[in-house]
MARLOGU-226968 format. One record per residue (C-alpha): x, y, z; residue in three letters; chain. Coordinates in steps of 0.25 Angstrom, whole numbers, always signed. Layout:
# MARLOGU-226968
  east north    up residu chaine
     X     Y     Z    ala      A
...
# end
This chain:
# MARLOGU-226968
  east north    up residu chaine
  -159  +152    -3    met      A
  -158  +139    +7    lys      A
  -151  +127    +4    gln      A
  -165  +119    +6    glu      A
  -171  +128    -5    phe      A
  -160  +126   -15    glu      A
  -162  +110   -12    leu      A
  -175  +110   -15    phe      A
  -175  +117   -28    phe      A
  -162  +109   -32    lys      A
  -171   +97   -29    lys      A
  -182  +101   -36    leu      A
  -176  +107   -49    leu      A
  -163   +98   -48    gly      A
  -149  +105   -46    glu      A
  -148  +111   -62    glu      A
  -161  +119   -58    asn      A
  -159  +125   -45    ala      A
  -148  +135   -44    tyr      A
  -142  +142   -32    phe      A
  -129  +145   -36    asp      A
  -124  +159   -38    glu      A
  -120  +157   -53    ile      A
  -136  +155   -56    his      A
  -141  +165   -46    lys      A
  -133  +176   -52    arg      A
  -137  +172   -66    ala      A
  -151  +174   -62    tyr      A
  -150  +186   -53    ser      A
  -153  +197   -65    tyr      A
  -161  +200   -76    asp      A
  -160  +211   -87    ala      A
  -161  +222   -76    thr      A
  -147  +218   -73    arg      A
  -152  +217   -59    lys      A
  -147  +206   -51    his      A
  -153  +199   -40    tyr      A
  -147  +186   -35    leu      A
  -157  +175   -34    pro      A
  -157  +163   -25    asp      A
  -158  +154   -35    gly      A
  -162  +149   -48    val      A
  -172  +138   -53    leu      A
  -175  +132   -66    phe      A
  -189  +125   -66    pro      A
  -190  +114   -74    arg      A
  -206  +115   -76    asn      A
  -217  +119   -69    glu      A
  -217  +109   -58    gly      A
  -203  +115   -55    asp      A
  -210  +127   -54    ile      A
  -221  +124   -45    cys      A
  -211  +117   -36    glu      A
  -201  +129   -34    ile      A
  -212  +140   -32    leu      A
  -219  +131   -21    lys      A
  -206  +128   -14    phe      A
  -202  +142   -14    cys      A
  -217  +148    -9    asn      A
  -217  +140    +3    glu      A
  -202  +144    +5    asn      A
  -204  +159    +1    lys      A
  -192  +158    -9    ile      A
  -193  +169   -19    ile      A
  -194  +164   -34    ile      A
  -190  +172   -47    ile      A
  -195  +166   -61    pro      A
  -187  +171   -72    arg      A
  -187  +170   -87    gly      A
  -174  +174   -92    ser      A
  -171  +184   -83    gly      A
  -173  +196   -97    ser      A
  -181  +204   -88    gly      A
  -180  +221   -85    phe      A
  -186  +222   -73    thr      A
  -180  +212   -62    gly      A
  -192  +203   -64    gly      A
  -184  +190   -62    ala      A
  -175  +194   -52    leu      A
  -173  +189   -38    ala      A
  -173  +201   -31    ile      A
  -175  +194   -17    asn      A
  -170  +183   -20    gly      A
  -177  +169   -22    gly      A
  -175  +160   -33    val      A
  -175  +162   -50    ile      A
  -184  +152   -56    leu      A
  -179  +153   -69    ser      A
  -187  +145   -83    phe      A
  -176  +146   -93    glu      A
  -170  +133   -93    lys      A
  -180  +123   -91    his      A
  -194  +131   -93    met      A
  -193  +136  -106    asn      A
  -200  +128  -116    lys      A
  -210  +129  -126    ile      A
  -220  +119  -122    leu      A
  -232  +120  -132    glu      A
  -235  +130  -146    ile      A
  -250  +127  -147    asp      A
  -253  +130  -161    leu      A
  -266  +129  -160    glu      A
  -269  +139  -150    asn      A
  -259  +146  -153    leu      A
  -249  +145  -140    val      A
  -234  +140  -135    ala      A
  -235  +136  -121    val      A
  -222  +139  -116    val      A
  -213  +139  -101    gln      A
  -208  +151   -96    pro      A
  -194  +152   -99    gly      A
  -194  +150  -114    leu      A
  -190  +161  -121    ile      A
  -198  +170  -128    asn      A
  -190  +169  -143    ile      A
  -189  +154  -142    asn      A
  -206  +153  -141    leu      A
  -206  +166  -153    gln      A
  -197  +156  -163    lys      A
  -203  +143  -158    glu      A
  -219  +148  -162    val      A
  -213  +155  -173    lys      A
  -210  +142  -179    lys      A
  -228  +140  -180    tyr      A
  -229  +152  -186    gly      A
  -235  +158  -171    leu      A
  -229  +169  -164    phe      A
  -227  +173  -149    tyr      A
  -228  +188  -152    pro      A
  -222  +194  -136    pro      A
  -208  +198  -140    asp      A
  -199  +205  -128    pro      A
  -186  +210  -133    ala      A
  -181  +199  -123    ser      A
  -188  +189  -131    met      A
  -177  +181  -134    glu      A
  -171  +179  -121    tyr      A
  -184  +181  -111    ser      A
  -193  +169  -108    ser      A
  -208  +168  -110    leu      A
  -211  +166   -95    gly      A
  -202  +181   -93    gly      A
  -210  +187  -105    asn      A
  -223  +183   -97    val      A
  -220  +186   -82    ser      A
  -216  +201   -88    glu      A
  -227  +201  -100    asn      A
  -217  +203  -109    ala      A
  -219  +213  -121    gly      A
  -211  +216  -134    gly      A
  -210  +222  -147    met      A
  -223  +216  -154    arg      A
  -231  +220  -141    ala      A
  -238  +232  -150    ala      A
  -245  +221  -159    lys      A
  -243  +209  -150    tyr      A
  -244  +211  -137    gly      A
  -236  +207  -125    ile      A
  -233  +193  -117    thr      A
  -247  +192  -110    lys      A
  -253  +194  -123    asp      A
  -249  +180  -125    tyr      A
  -248  +172  -112    val      A
  -262  +163  -114    met      A
  -258  +156  -102    ala      A
  -247  +152   -92    leu      A
  -245  +140   -80    arg      A
  -239  +147   -67    ala      A
  -234  +143   -54    val      A
  -239  +150   -42    leu      A
  -229  +152   -30    pro      A
  -236  +140   -22    asn      A
  -233  +130   -34    gly      A
  -246  +129   -38    glu      A
  -248  +131   -56    val      A
  -257  +140   -61    ile      A
  -263  +141   -75    arg      A
  -266  +155   -80    ala      A
  -271  +158   -94    gly      A
  -277  +147  -105    lys      A
  -272  +144  -120    arg      A
  -287  +150  -123    thr      A
  -288  +164  -130    ile      A
  -300  +166  -122    lys      A
  -300  +164  -106    asp      A
  -306  +171   -96    val      A
  -309  +162   -85    ala      A
  -303  +169   -72    gly      A
  -292  +180   -69    tyr      A
  -281  +182   -80    asn      A
  -270  +176   -73    leu      A
  -260  +173   -83    ala      A
  -262  +189   -84    gly      A
  -258  +189   -70    ile      A
  -245  +183   -71    leu      A
  -241  +188   -84    ile      A
  -231  +199   -80    ala      A
  -231  +195   -67    ser      A
  -215  +194   -65    glu      A
  -215  +181   -61    gly      A
  -221  +187   -48    ser      A
  -234  +178   -46    leu      A
  -231  +164   -53    ala      A
  -220  +157   -60    val      A
  -224  +154   -76    leu      A
  -226  +140   -79    ser      A
  -229  +139   -92    glu      A
  -235  +150  -103    leu      A
  -245  +150  -114    thr      A
  -242  +161  -124    leu      A
  -251  +164  -136    lys      A
  -244  +163  -152    leu      A
  -249  +169  -163    ile      A
  -246  +167  -179    pro      A
  -231  +174  -182    leu      A
  -236  +184  -193    pro      A
  -230  +182  -205    lys      A
  -225  +195  -210    phe      A
  -218  +206  -200    lys      A
  -212  +220  -206    lys      A
  -203  +232  -199    thr      A
  -205  +247  -201    ala      A
  -197  +259  -194    met      A
  -200  +273  -193    gly      A
  -189  +285  -188    ile      A
  -197  +295  -180    phe      A
  -195  +311  -179    pro      A
  -199  +307  -165    ser      A
  -205  +298  -155    val      A
  -218  +305  -155    gln      A
  -222  +304  -169    ser      A
  -217  +290  -168    ala      A
  -227  +286  -158    met      A
  -237  +294  -168    asn      A
  -234  +283  -178    ala      A
  -236  +273  -169    val      A
  -250  +276  -164    tyr      A
  -254  +279  -179    lys      A
  -250  +268  -184    ser      A
  -256  +259  -173    leu      A
  -269  +265  -174    ala      A
  -268  +264  -190    ser      A
  -270  +248  -187    gly      A
  -255  +244  -187    val      A
  -252  +233  -178    ser      A
  -235  +233  -177    pro      A
  -232  +221  -170    val      A
  -219  +231  -164    ser      A
  -219  +247  -164    met      A
  -205  +252  -158    glu      A
  -199  +263  -156    phe      A
  -185  +269  -151    leu      A
  -183  +283  -147    asp      A
  -171  +292  -152    asn      A
  -162  +290  -140    leu      A
  -164  +274  -145    ser      A
  -161  +277  -159    ile      A
  -149  +284  -155    arg      A
  -146  +274  -146    ala      A
  -146  +262  -158    val      A
  -140  +271  -169    glu      A
  -127  +275  -160    gln      A
  -125  +259  -156    lys      A
  -129  +253  -170    phe      A
  -128  +262  -180    gln      A
  -140  +258  -189    lys      A
  -144  +270  -194    gly      A
  -154  +276  -184    leu      A
  -160  +290  -184    pro      A
  -153  +294  -172    val      A
  -162  +308  -175    asp      A
  -176  +300  -175    ala      A
  -186  +303  -164    gly      A
  -190  +289  -164    ala      A
  -190  +276  -172    ile      A
  -203  +267  -173    leu      A
  -200  +252  -178    ile      A
  -213  +242  -182    ala      A
  -216  +229  -183    asp      A
  -227  +223  -191    val      A
  -231  +210  -193    asp      A
  -243  +202  -201    gly      A
  -248  +191  -210    asn      A
  -252  +198  -221    val      A
  -239  +208  -229    lys      A
  -249  +217  -234    glu      A
  -255  +219  -219    ala      A
  -241  +224  -215    leu      A
  -237  +232  -226    asp      A
  -250  +240  -223    glu      A
  -248  +241  -208    asp      A
  -232  +248  -212    leu      A
  -239  +256  -222    lys      A
  -246  +261  -210    lys      A
  -235  +263  -203    leu      A
  -226  +272  -212    gln      A
  -239  +279  -215    his      A
  -240  +283  -198    tyr      A
  -225  +284  -195    phe      A
  -224  +294  -206    leu      A
  -236  +302  -203    glu      A
  -229  +304  -190    glu      A
  -216  +309  -196    gly      A
  -207  +296  -198    ala      A
  -195  +300  -203    leu      A
  -194  +285  -209    glu      A
  -202  +274  -210    phe      A
  -195  +260  -214    lys      A
  -200  +246  -217    ile      A
  -190  +235  -215    ala      A
  -188  +227  -229    lys      A
  -184  +214  -221    asp      A
  -181  +208  -206    glu      A
  -167  +214  -209    glu      A
  -172  +226  -211    glu      A
  -183  +226  -198    ala      A
  -171  +220  -191    ala      A
  -164  +232  -194    asn      A
  -175  +241  -191    ile      A
  -178  +235  -175    trp      A
  -164  +234  -172    phe      A
  -164  +249  -165    ala      A
  -177  +246  -157    arg      A
  -168  +232  -153    lys      A
  -156  +238  -147    asn      A
  -161  +250  -142    cys      A
  -159  +244  -128    ser      A
  -144  +242  -130    gln      A
  -143  +254  -138    ser      A
  -149  +264  -127    ile      A
  -135  +262  -119    ala      A
  -128  +272  -125    met      A
  -137  +281  -116    tyr      A
  -131  +276  -101    gly      A
  -126  +264   -94    asn      A
  -139  +261   -88    leu      A
  -155  +258   -95    lys      A
  -165  +261   -87    leu      A
  -175  +254   -97    asn      A
  -191  +253   -95    glu      A
  -201  +248  -103    asp      A
  -213  +257  -100    ile      A
  -225  +257  -107    thr      A
  -236  +269  -111    val      A
  -248  +268  -120    pro      A
  -243  +270  -133    arg      A
  -250  +285  -135    ser      A
  -242  +289  -121    lys      A
  -228  +285  -129    leu      A
  -224  +299  -133    pro      A
  -228  +305  -119    lys      A
  -221  +294  -112    leu      A
  -209  +296  -123    leu      A
  -209  +310  -120    glu      A
  -208  +310  -106    gly      A
  -196  +301  -106    ile      A
  -190  +310  -115    glu      A
  -192  +319  -102    glu      A
  -187  +310   -92    ile      A
  -176  +310  -100    ser      A
  -171  +324   -99    gln      A
  -175  +325   -84    lys      A
  -167  +314   -81    tyr      A
  -156  +315   -89    asp      A
  -155  +302   -96    phe      A
  -157  +297  -111    lys      A
  -169  +287  -111    ile      A
  -171  +281  -123    pro      A
  -185  +274  -126    cys      A
  -189  +264  -136    phe      A
  -198  +252  -136    gly      A
  -215  +249  -140    his      A
  -223  +260  -147    thr      A
  -232  +249  -150    gly      A
  -235  +246  -137    asp      A
  -232  +259  -129    gly      A
  -218  +254  -122    asn      A
  -205  +260  -121    val      A
  -193  +257  -116    his      A
  -187  +265  -109    thr      A
  -171  +269  -104    asn      A
  -166  +278   -96    val      A
  -151  +278   -99    met      A
  -143  +280   -88    val      A
  -128  +283   -91    ser      A
  -122  +280   -78    asp      A
  -128  +267   -72    lys      A
  -118  +268   -59    asn      A
  -123  +282   -57    asn      A
  -133  +280   -45    glu      A
  -139  +295   -47    ala      A
  -140  +294   -62    glu      A
  -147  +279   -61    val      A
  -155  +283   -50    lys      A
  -161  +296   -60    arg      A
  -163  +285   -71    gly      A
  -172  +277   -61    tyr      A
  -180  +291   -58    glu      A
  -182  +292   -74    ala      A
  -188  +278   -74    val      A
  -197  +281   -63    glu      A
  -202  +294   -71    glu      A
  -203  +284   -85    ile      A
  -212  +276   -79    phe      A
  -220  +288   -72    lys      A
  -222  +292   -85    leu      A
  -227  +279   -91    thr      A
  -237  +277   -81    ile      A
  -243  +291   -82    glu      A
  -244  +289   -96    leu      A
  -252  +275   -93    gly      A
  -240  +266   -95    gly      A
  -235  +254   -87    thr      A
  -221  +252   -83    leu      A
  -217  +240   -90    ser      A
  -220  +237  -103    gly      A
  -213  +223  -104    glu      A
  -202  +223   -94    his      A
  -210  +221   -81    gly      A
  -208  +226   -68    ile      A
  -200  +217   -59    gly      A
  -191  +225   -50    ile      A
  -186  +238   -59    ser      A
  -199  +245   -61    lys      A
  -205  +238   -48    ala      A
  -203  +252   -41    pro      A
  -212  +258   -51    phe      A
  -225  +250   -49    met      A
  -230  +260   -40    lys      A
  -231  +270   -51    leu      A
  -238  +261   -60    ala      A
  -248  +254   -51    phe      A
  -256  +260   -39    asn      A
  -257  +252   -25    glu      A
  -267  +246   -28    ala      A
  -263  +239   -39    glu      A
  -248  +235   -35    met      A
  -257  +229   -22    asn      A
  -266  +220   -31    leu      A
  -254  +216   -39    met      A
  -246  +212   -26    arg      A
  -259  +204   -21    asn      A
  -258  +197   -34    ile      A
  -244  +194   -33    lys      A
  -249  +188   -19    lys      A
  -260  +181   -23    ala      A
  -250  +172   -31    phe      A
  -236  +174   -23    asp      A
  -242  +174    -8    pro      A
  -226  +173    -3    asn      A
  -222  +182   -15    asn      A
  -211  +172   -20    ile      A
  -212  +174   -34    leu      A
  -205  +186   -38    asn      A
  -208  +196   -28    pro      A
  -204  +210   -25    phe      A
  -205  +213   -42    lys      A
  -217  +223   -48    met      A
  -216  +231   -35    gly      A
  -226  +218   -29    leu      A
# end
């Protein structure tokens, strides 16, 4: 980066908030994809005014800006793939600005870690439902930029369902407000909706107004063990149709069960076709008991070999252990994991999993699957045994492409949680026709005519 540019940023932010040394550049060169792209510098804005000045200067000088939360993304959305400056909110813009108990909203800065908001609002008997697996270290700005989901999505929805309003800075330094603190708002285009899941490519989020709900008083956990994936899925459909609204309805396939058991020896049934884990919550104990009775009825009706209700929190944690440790356990199948978060309509889950098994046999890879049956979101993992074998890795990505094609054929989508970034950008043409892609490109141009904000992501 030119020396005069560096001097501008250091004068604006102070030397303690503008870094161009090798150590900082390397520290911000990667995310959870483990791919590395060295940025030209790292900036830590202190407030919205700093963001305005940074973007205005960068827009005038055609300097690329990459907004970054915690770097926990799985698709490379916060990587400086063509150089540029990282704009990080973790140092200063990480606070809760307001908890409005009358309107049940929280106003926060984009660098605030998800779990910190959840802990704070719990003190008031309130609840922020979106719970990505990374919630203990992912930022809310990143969650909004990726439209993050989580295990509670079956009942409570995902991030977009809780964004009431936001403030954002356009590439020219202008501030816009999108949405309101009101429950109803039908004035003008839904600009907040456009910015959610835009992966930092349209504007830089500077403030978020998030919906809160009352925290349910009670929660219970149940587990069913099934002879096959099909029987487990049938139990899901019947349970939901009966009126049960589980907080989460998670599944593990046989490969996942075997992996967790081999690594942790938890006494899991390694011959089972699938395990379903469900949470139910509410404010009336009797209502929870009724939900659990329905789950038990439909699970057993569909051939469940066992149905278990956790007696206490410790037993519930033991039940959830298998699901929460799937990802690390399946490393037994290979030293390179090509993991995707595809989503299909719930009714298509059996066909999806059958198709993945056929792809597994065709390419001779183990492909363990686990995820969220309650919302149709499946984490598929093509396990490549030797990451140093170029031919094998190439076949692995060919298997991934076939999984994407199958997903789209079944009416699904490339991502339910992780976003597109650079990892899935080559596959956007499978999911969108040219007219749709051009429309997205034109939206990008309208917000960012000089293409300085997180460019070359999402296939745009």
